[in-house]
C-alpha positions as CSV (number, residue, x, y, z in Angstrom):
1,M,-63.6,-15.8,56.3
2,L,-66.4,-16.5,54.1
3,Y,-63.9,-17.4,51.3
4,Y,-62.4,-20.4,53.5
5,L,-66.1,-21.3,54.6
6,F,-67.2,-21.6,50.9
7,S,-63.8,-23.1,49.8
8,Y,-64.5,-25.9,52.4
9,L,-68.0,-26.3,51.1
10,D,-66.9,-26.5,47.6
11,S,-64.7,-29.2,48.5
12,I,-67.3,-31.5,49.9
13,D,-69.4,-30.6,46.5
14,V,-71.9,-28.3,47.9
15,P,-73.9,-26.7,44.8
16,G,-73.0,-23.0,44.2
17,A,-70.0,-22.8,46.7
18,G,-67.4,-22.6,43.9
19,V,-68.7,-19.1,43.0
20,F,-66.3,-17.8,45.6
21,H,-63.3,-19.0,43.6
22,F,-64.2,-16.1,41.1
23,I,-62.4,-12.9,41.8
24,T,-64.9,-10.8,40.1
25,F,-67.7,-12.2,42.3
26,R,-65.8,-11.6,45.5
27,A,-64.8,-8.2,44.3
28,A,-68.4,-7.1,43.5
29,M,-69.6,-8.4,47.0
30,A,-66.6,-6.6,48.7
31,S,-67.6,-3.3,47.0
32,I,-71.3,-3.8,48.0
33,F,-70.7,-4.7,51.6
34,A,-68.2,-1.9,52.0
35,L,-70.8,0.7,50.6
36,M,-73.5,-0.7,52.7
37,I,-71.4,-0.6,55.8
38,S,-70.3,3.1,55.3
39,L,-73.9,4.1,54.5
40,L,-75.6,2.2,57.2
41,F,-73.1,2.5,60.0
42,G,-71.7,5.9,59.1
43,K,-75.0,7.8,60.4
44,K,-74.5,5.9,63.8
45,I,-70.9,6.8,63.9
46,I,-71.4,10.3,63.1
47,Q,-74.0,10.5,65.9
48,L,-71.5,9.1,68.3
49,L,-68.9,11.6,67.3
50,Q,-71.4,14.3,67.9
51,K,-72.4,13.0,71.1
52,K,-68.6,12.9,72.3
53,Q,-68.3,16.4,70.9
54,I,-65.5,15.2,68.6
55,G,-65.7,18.2,66.3
56,E,-63.1,19.8,63.9
57,I,-61.1,22.9,65.3
58,I,-61.3,25.4,62.5
59,R,-58.8,28.4,62.2
60,D,-60.3,31.5,60.6
61,L,-58.5,31.8,57.3
62,G,-60.9,34.4,55.9
63,L,-62.6,31.7,53.6
64,E,-66.0,31.7,52.7
65,G,-68.2,29.4,54.7
66,Q,-65.2,28.2,56.7
67,M,-66.5,29.0,60.3
68,Q,-69.7,27.3,59.5
69,K,-67.8,24.1,59.5
70,K,-66.7,24.6,63.2
71,G,-67.6,21.5,65.1
72,T,-68.4,19.3,62.4
73,P,-67.5,15.7,63.4
74,T,-64.1,14.5,62.5
75,M,-62.2,11.2,62.7
76,G,-64.8,9.8,60.2
77,G,-61.8,8.0,58.6
78,T,-62.8,5.2,60.9
79,I,-65.8,4.7,58.8
80,I,-63.6,4.2,55.7
81,I,-61.2,1.9,57.6
82,A,-63.9,-0.2,59.0
83,S,-65.8,-0.3,55.7
84,I,-62.5,-1.6,54.0
85,L,-61.3,-4.0,56.5
86,I,-64.5,-5.9,57.2
87,P,-65.4,-6.8,53.5
88,V,-61.5,-7.7,52.9
89,L,-61.7,-10.2,55.8
90,L,-65.0,-11.7,54.8
91,F,-64.2,-12.1,51.0
92,G,-60.7,-12.1,50.6
93,D,-57.7,-14.7,51.0
94,F,-56.0,-12.7,53.9
95,F,-53.1,-15.2,53.8
96,N,-52.4,-13.8,50.4
97,V,-49.3,-11.8,50.8
98,Y,-50.3,-8.9,49.1
99,L,-53.8,-8.8,50.7
100,A,-51.9,-9.1,54.1
101,L,-49.8,-6.1,53.2
102,M,-52.7,-4.0,52.3
103,I,-54.4,-4.8,55.4
104,V,-51.2,-4.0,57.5
105,T,-51.0,-0.6,55.6
106,T,-54.6,0.2,56.5
107,I,-54.3,-0.3,60.1
108,W,-50.9,1.0,60.4
109,L,-51.6,4.5,58.8
110,G,-55.1,4.4,60.5
111,L,-53.3,4.3,63.9
112,I,-51.0,7.3,63.0
113,G,-53.8,9.3,61.7
114,F,-56.0,8.4,64.7
115,A,-53.2,9.5,67.1
116,D,-52.9,12.7,65.2
117,D,-56.5,13.5,65.3
118,Y,-56.8,12.6,69.0
119,I,-54.2,14.9,70.1
120,K,-56.1,17.8,68.1
121,V,-59.4,17.0,69.4
122,F,-59.0,15.8,72.9
123,K,-55.6,17.2,73.9
124,K,-56.7,20.6,72.1
125,N,-53.5,20.9,70.4
126,K,-54.1,22.0,66.9
127,E,-50.6,21.0,65.8
128,G,-51.6,17.3,66.3
129,L,-49.0,14.5,66.1
130,A,-45.4,15.9,65.7
131,G,-44.5,15.8,61.9
132,R,-41.4,13.7,62.8
133,F,-43.5,10.9,64.4
134,K,-45.7,10.8,61.3
135,I,-42.6,10.7,59.0
136,L,-41.1,7.8,61.2
137,G,-44.3,6.0,60.9
138,Q,-44.4,6.2,57.2
139,I,-40.7,5.3,57.0
140,G,-41.6,2.2,59.2
141,L,-44.3,1.2,56.8
142,G,-42.1,1.6,53.9
143,I,-39.4,-0.8,55.4
144,I,-42.2,-3.3,56.1
145,V,-43.5,-3.1,52.4
146,A,-40.2,-3.1,50.7
147,G,-38.8,-5.7,53.0
148,T,-41.7,-8.2,52.6
149,M,-41.2,-7.8,48.8
150,Y,-37.6,-8.5,49.1
151,L,-38.1,-11.5,51.5
152,S,-41.3,-13.2,50.5
153,D,-41.2,-16.0,47.9
154,D,-44.6,-15.3,47.1
155,I,-43.8,-12.0,45.5
156,V,-42.4,-12.4,42.2
157,T,-42.6,-11.5,38.5
158,R,-43.1,-13.9,35.8
159,E,-40.5,-13.2,33.0
160,R,-38.9,-14.8,30.1
161,V,-35.4,-15.7,31.1
162,A,-32.7,-16.6,28.7
163,T,-31.4,-20.1,29.6
164,G,-28.7,-20.3,27.1
165,S,-28.0,-20.4,23.3
166,S,-27.7,-22.8,20.4
167,T,-26.2,-22.6,17.1
168,V,-27.9,-23.7,14.0
169,E,-26.0,-24.2,10.6
170,L,-27.9,-23.2,7.5
171,T,-26.7,-23.9,4.1
172,S,-27.4,-21.3,1.3
173,E,-26.3,-20.6,-2.1
174,A,-23.6,-18.3,-0.9
175,G,-22.2,-21.0,1.3
176,N,-22.5,-22.2,5.0
177,T,-23.6,-19.6,7.5
178,I,-23.9,-20.0,11.3
179,Q,-27.0,-18.5,13.2
180,K,-27.1,-18.0,16.9
181,Q,-30.5,-18.9,18.6
182,I,-31.2,-17.6,22.1
183,D,-33.5,-20.1,24.2
184,Y,-36.0,-18.8,26.9
185,E,-37.9,-20.1,29.8
186,V,-40.8,-18.6,31.7
187,R,-39.8,-18.3,35.3
188,D,-41.0,-16.5,38.5
189,V,-38.1,-14.3,39.7
190,K,-37.4,-11.7,42.4
191,S,-37.1,-8.4,40.6
192,T,-36.7,-4.5,41.2
193,K,-38.4,-3.8,37.9
194,T,-41.3,-1.6,37.6
195,T,-43.5,-0.1,34.8
196,I,-42.6,3.2,33.0
197,P,-45.4,4.7,31.2
198,F,-45.3,6.1,27.4
199,F,-42.1,4.1,26.5
200,K,-42.0,1.1,24.2
201,N,-39.7,-0.8,26.3
202,H,-41.7,0.1,29.3
203,E,-40.0,-1.6,32.2
204,F,-37.5,0.1,34.4
205,D,-35.3,-1.8,36.6
206,Y,-34.0,0.3,39.9
207,A,-30.7,-1.7,39.2
208,L,-30.1,0.6,36.5
209,L,-29.5,3.5,39.0
210,V,-26.5,1.6,40.5
211,S,-25.1,-0.1,37.5
212,F,-22.0,1.9,37.9
213,M,-21.3,-0.4,41.0
214,G,-20.6,-3.5,38.7
215,D,-20.9,-6.7,40.4
216,K,-22.3,-5.1,43.7
217,A,-25.3,-3.5,41.7
218,S,-27.3,-6.6,42.2
219,S,-27.2,-6.1,46.1
220,W,-27.3,-2.3,46.1
221,K,-30.5,-2.2,43.8
222,W,-32.7,-3.3,46.6
223,V,-31.3,-0.4,48.6
224,V,-32.5,2.1,46.0
225,F,-35.8,0.1,46.0
226,F,-36.2,0.5,49.8
227,I,-35.6,4.3,49.6
228,A,-38.0,4.7,46.4
229,V,-40.8,2.9,48.4
230,I,-40.3,5.0,51.5
231,F,-40.3,8.1,49.5
232,I,-43.5,7.1,47.4
233,I,-45.4,6.1,50.5
234,T,-44.6,9.4,52.4
235,A,-45.1,11.6,49.4
236,V,-48.5,10.1,48.3
237,S,-49.8,9.9,51.9
238,N,-49.0,13.4,52.7
239,G,-50.4,14.6,49.2
240,A,-53.7,12.9,50.3
241,N,-53.7,14.8,53.6
242,L,-53.0,18.2,51.9
243,T,-56.1,17.5,49.5
244,D,-58.2,16.8,52.2
245,G,-59.4,20.6,52.6
246,M,-62.8,20.6,51.0
247,D,-65.9,18.8,51.4
248,G,-65.6,15.6,49.2
249,L,-62.4,16.6,47.5
250,A,-60.1,14.0,48.8
251,T,-62.8,11.3,48.9
252,G,-64.0,11.7,45.4
253,T,-60.5,11.8,44.2
254,S,-59.4,8.9,46.1
255,A,-62.5,6.8,44.6
256,I,-61.4,7.6,41.1
257,I,-57.7,6.7,41.7
258,G,-58.8,3.5,43.3
259,A,-61.1,2.8,40.4
260,T,-58.1,3.0,38.2
261,L,-56.0,0.9,40.3
262,G,-58.5,-1.8,40.6
263,I,-58.5,-2.1,36.7
264,L,-54.7,-2.2,36.7
265,A,-54.6,-4.9,39.5
266,Y,-57.1,-7.2,37.5
267,L,-55.2,-6.8,34.3
268,S,-51.8,-7.5,35.9
269,G,-53.1,-10.5,38.0
270,H,-54.8,-12.2,34.8
271,V,-52.3,-14.2,32.7
272,V,-54.3,-13.6,29.4
273,Y,-54.7,-9.9,29.8
274,S,-51.3,-9.1,31.0
275,N,-50.0,-11.1,28.0
276,Y,-52.3,-9.3,25.4
277,L,-51.3,-5.8,27.0
278,N,-47.6,-6.8,27.3
279,I,-47.5,-5.7,31.0
280,M,-45.9,-7.5,33.9
281,Y,-47.8,-10.7,34.8
282,L,-47.7,-10.7,38.6
283,P,-48.8,-14.0,40.2
284,G,-51.2,-13.5,43.3
285,T,-52.0,-9.8,42.7
286,G,-55.6,-10.8,41.6
287,E,-56.6,-10.7,45.4
288,L,-55.7,-7.0,45.3
289,V,-58.9,-6.5,43.3
290,I,-60.8,-7.5,46.3
291,F,-59.4,-4.9,48.4
292,M,-59.6,-2.1,46.0
293,S,-63.2,-3.1,45.4
294,A,-63.9,-2.5,49.2
295,F,-61.9,0.6,49.1
296,I,-64.0,2.1,46.3
297,G,-67.1,1.0,48.0
298,A,-66.1,2.6,51.3
299,T,-64.8,5.9,50.0
300,I,-68.1,6.3,47.9
301,G,-70.3,5.5,50.7
302,F,-68.2,8.0,53.0
303,L,-68.9,10.5,50.3
304,W,-72.6,10.2,50.9
305,Y,-72.0,12.0,54.3
306,N,-68.8,14.0,53.2
307,S,-70.1,15.7,50.3
308,Y,-70.8,19.4,50.4
309,P,-71.9,20.3,52.9
310,A,-70.0,17.8,54.9
311,Q,-71.7,15.9,58.0
312,V,-68.5,14.5,58.8
313,F,-64.7,14.9,58.1
314,M,-62.3,12.1,57.5
315,G,-59.4,13.8,59.6
316,D,-55.9,12.4,59.3
317,T,-57.4,9.2,60.3
318,G,-58.7,9.0,56.9
319,S,-56.4,11.1,54.5
320,L,-53.2,9.5,55.6
321,T,-54.6,6.1,55.4
322,I,-56.2,6.5,51.9
323,G,-52.9,8.0,50.5
324,G,-50.8,5.3,51.9
325,I,-53.3,2.6,50.4
326,I,-53.0,4.2,47.0
327,A,-49.1,4.3,47.4
328,V,-48.5,0.8,48.5
329,F,-51.2,-0.6,46.2
330,A,-49.3,0.9,43.2
331,I,-45.8,-0.3,44.4
332,L,-47.1,-3.8,44.9
333,L,-48.5,-3.4,41.1
334,R,-45.0,-2.3,39.8
335,K,-47.0,0.8,38.7
336,E,-45.7,3.5,41.2
337,L,-44.2,5.3,38.2
338,I,-47.6,6.3,37.0
339,L,-48.5,7.9,40.2
340,P,-47.6,11.4,39.3
341,I,-50.1,11.1,36.3
342,L,-52.9,9.3,38.3
343,C,-52.5,11.3,41.5
344,G,-51.9,14.5,39.6
345,I,-54.4,16.2,41.9
346,F,-52.3,15.1,44.9
347,L,-49.0,16.1,43.2
348,V,-50.4,19.5,42.4
349,E,-51.7,20.3,45.7
350,S,-48.2,19.3,47.4
351,L,-46.3,21.4,44.9
352,S,-48.5,24.4,45.5
353,V,-47.6,24.3,49.1
354,M,-43.9,23.7,48.6
355,M,-43.8,26.6,45.9
356,Q,-45.7,29.0,48.4
357,V,-43.5,28.2,51.4
358,T,-40.2,28.2,49.6
359,Y,-40.9,31.5,47.5
360,F,-42.3,33.2,50.7
361,K,-39.0,32.3,52.7
362,Y,-36.8,33.4,49.8
363,T,-38.7,36.8,49.3
364,K,-38.6,37.4,53.0
365,K,-34.8,36.8,53.2
366,K,-34.2,39.0,50.1
367,F,-36.7,41.8,50.3
368,G,-37.5,41.6,54.0
369,E,-41.1,40.9,53.3
370,G,-42.6,37.5,52.2
371,R,-44.4,37.4,49.0
372,R,-46.8,34.6,47.8
373,I,-47.3,32.8,44.4
374,F,-50.8,31.9,45.3
375,L,-53.5,33.7,47.2
376,M,-53.3,30.8,49.5
377,S,-52.2,27.2,49.4
378,P,-53.0,24.3,49.0
379,L,-54.1,25.1,45.5
380,H,-57.8,24.5,46.2
381,H,-57.8,27.4,48.8
382,H,-56.4,29.6,46.0
383,Y,-59.5,29.3,43.8
384,Q,-61.6,29.7,47.0
385,K,-60.1,32.9,47.8
386,K,-60.7,34.0,44.0
387,G,-64.4,33.5,44.6
388,Y,-65.2,30.2,43.3
389,P,-67.9,28.2,45.3
390,E,-66.5,25.1,47.0
391,P,-68.6,22.6,45.1
392,K,-67.7,24.1,41.7
393,I,-64.0,23.7,42.8
394,V,-64.5,20.2,43.9
395,T,-66.4,19.1,40.9
396,R,-63.8,20.5,38.5
397,F,-60.9,18.6,40.3
398,W,-62.9,15.5,40.2
399,I,-63.3,16.0,36.3
400,I,-59.6,16.6,36.1
401,G,-59.0,13.5,38.1
402,I,-61.2,11.4,35.8
403,L,-59.1,12.6,32.8
404,L,-56.0,11.7,34.5
405,A,-57.4,8.4,35.2
406,V,-58.2,7.8,31.5
407,I,-54.6,9.0,30.6
408,T,-53.3,6.4,33.0
409,I,-55.1,3.5,31.3
410,V,-54.2,4.7,27.9
411,T,-50.7,4.5,28.8
412,L,-51.0,0.6,28.8
413,K,-51.2,0.7,24.9
414,T,-49.6,4.0,24.1
415,R,-46.1,3.2,23.9
């Protein structure tokens, strides 16, 4: 809103109004506003949640300090969502298709997470929203995101496209030789290409997965792309949800991931830097920096109250939302294939659960008694069972997250 107001003021030559044309300025303001909103209004929201007795239902799993968390206000994800959306609407160009998709993602998954928490807290059903409804919601979001990327003329990649060839006759001492020369033109094209880390030719086209279909491959590549988008959103969203099991773990990890994606968005949306680093230039993605700046400010502000010992939990309202935000953001940047590195914490947490459940079922079927790989899953609870203090586990996971973020940035030049 302020973006359009100051754009108008600049058009009538009001001094200083042109500062809103700078993404760096608007990103800084969005981050500051998000941080202030989460800090100033977070306390009031926590008090409201306490007054309404919206507390976390805790199952006794034999973990140290676990039962002390009983009754801690949950659904604090509403603080994160509000702290993201308000600055984005103030400082962003919300008619930008990329920013619009991120706003839809935040609201969509926020509502799904809110429904899950509402059922747990008010309906006293510890299972919450049925898993199939969560999955359907994530699939629905995937279809919206992939469909928009397919249909919107504003979502393109700028590439060098061969426009034809010419022949040049050269004369040498050995006689006449013919040299073929290919002519190129820079165009904005619809593409299913994405970035693949560590490889010199660092672009991967989903069309390669259906290349065996010949002429039909150009149509079916979008089907593969739709499936990939749905899978990534579901996987990362659920991974963030599983990671949210200790005070500050999911919040701090997400802030680190968000900072990394914000850097990638700035580079991908800048014609000079993208050309220098030889990465995809994606026109219009600069506005995503505004969104991610607000995301970082919101998560850090929430960490003020969510750090050990937590005064509030984000609940599924927050964890499903931040996971979905990270997934969709990476997809829009054509950087989704780096998520196994960048979101390594989410990945390991998810794998630990899958391994534990699978092995337990296998051994129960084979030996009549279920056995476990870990003392408890997700992985952070395994270390808690081993006697590590919760703050130490969280801090070490953050350190690993920072290391993974650095590796992710390094992949831009390590090819």
